[in-house]
C-alpha positions in Angstrom: 204.8 226.3 131.3 202.5 225.6 128.4 201.8 227.0 125.0 199.3 226.3 122.1 200.4 224.4 119.0 199.3 225.2 115.5 196.2 223.0 115.9 195.1 224.9 119.0 196.0 222.2 121.4 197.7 223.0 124.7 201.2 221.5 125.0 203.5 221.5 128.0 206.9 223.1 127.5 209.7 221.2 129.3 211.9 224.2 129.5 211.4 227.8 130.5 210.8 230.4 127.7 214.3 232.0 128.1 216.0 228.6 127.8 213.9 227.8 124.7 214.7 231.2 123.1 218.4 230.6 123.8 218.2 227.1 122.3 216.6 228.7 119.1 219.2 231.4 118.9 222.2 229.0 119.4 221.1 225.9 117.6 218.3 226.8 115.1 219.1 230.3 113.9 222.9 230.1 114.5 224.6 231.8 111.5 221.5 231.8 109.3 220.4 235.4 108.6 217.0 234.4 107.2 216.2 232.4 110.4 217.2 235.5 112.5 214.7 237.5 110.4 212.1 234.9 111.0 212.7 235.1 114.8 212.5 238.9 114.7 209.2 238.8 112.8 207.8 236.2 115.2 208.8 238.4 118.1 207.0 241.4 116.6 203.9 239.3 116.1 204.1 238.2 119.7 204.5 241.8 120.8 201.2 242.6 119.0 202.4 244.2 115.8 200.1 244.1 112.8 201.3 242.1 109.8 201.0 245.2 107.5 203.3 247.1 109.9 205.8 244.3 110.0 205.7 244.2 106.2 206.4 247.9 106.1 209.3 247.6 108.6 211.0 244.9 106.6 210.0 246.2 103.2 208.1 243.1 102.4 204.6 242.3 101.0 202.2 241.4 103.8 201.5 238.0 102.1 205.2 237.3 102.2 205.2 238.1 106.0 202.3 235.6 106.4 204.4 232.9 104.7 207.4 233.8 106.7 205.4 233.4 109.9 203.9 230.1 108.9 207.2 228.7 107.7 209.0 229.8 110.9 206.3 228.2 113.1 206.5 224.9 111.2 210.3 224.8 111.3 210.5 225.8 115.0 207.9 223.2 115.8 210.0 220.5 114.2 213.1 221.8 115.9 211.3 221.8 119.3 210.1 218.3 118.8 213.7 217.1 118.1 215.4 219.3 120.6 217.4 217.5 123.3 216.0 220.0 125.8 212.6 218.5 125.2 213.6 215.4 127.1 214.6 217.4 130.2 
């Protein structure tokens, strides 16, 4: 499977999406409530929700939602690059 990185380049994922999601939940988000919120927001973006609707659902400013998304993508990218599953 492949995905697109922040620069728009196609990258190959070494694990299936479900395994990567599980890895994120177990080892990245773990017991961190804010990271769980980031994952929820990213899932809503992936499901096609508009940023202003996500902001309304979470009672946030839409600029804050944009920052949350950018921050989450950066941290998840770093996590994915250092993940042991990447070597599989």
